[in-house]
C-alpha positions, 0 to 999 in steps of 0.5 A: 773756097777750093780752086783747081789748076786746070793745067796741072790738076792741083787743088788749092784753097784759101780762107780767112778769119775776120773780126766782127767789122770785117778786118783781118785776123788771120788767113791761109793758103792751102796747096792741096795737091790732087784731089776732089773739090768737095774733099779739099773744101771740106778740109779748108773749112776744118783748117779755118775752124781750127785757126779760129779755135786757136784765136779763141774766137767765141762767135763763128760765121763759116762761108763755103762756096760749096753748098754741098759742104755747107749742108753737110757741116749743118746737117751732118752726113752718113758714116760712108760718105766720102768726107764723113771724118772731116765733116765730123772733126768740123762739127766737133770743133763747131760745138766749142763755139758760142754762136755758129752760123754756117752758110754757102755763099757765091764765090764773087762774095768773097774774092779775098778768099778766092785770091788766097785759093789761086795763090796757094797753087803757087806755093808748095804743098802744105798750108801758109798762114798770113797775119795780114793780106798778102800782096796777091789778095790786098786789093781783093780784100780791100773791095770785099771790106767795101762791099763792092758789088761784082757781077755774076757770070751764069751760064745759060743753056740754048 
């Protein structure tokens, strides 16, 4: 999940690796500097896939709050697409897993990742890994683990 700071126009992202019961295995926050959200969401997915691969995971369930990135991961993209190289790297890594499911989810469905993304804007450029939920994401992680329902705000036009 990627997020943008309106104050400085920085982009951050967060991700989490869970076991089959939803328990924390590893997480990351990425301060990505200035850029396009779609590019940064694709980079976040790539970092998460690398992390899952390094943990020797055999089953991968990748979730993105970007329907565009989820679709590109599933279907691929043309060589002229701005995120082609990142998507191709993701798809190459995906081939190393026994089972793969990629899907679009709404931001409200994974508040832990949202908290990690927002927290990334408070650290220096780069990636920070977490072996346990950091304090700023701990309550969101507990809520996600308990499947607490959340309201989704939807804009309506007059």
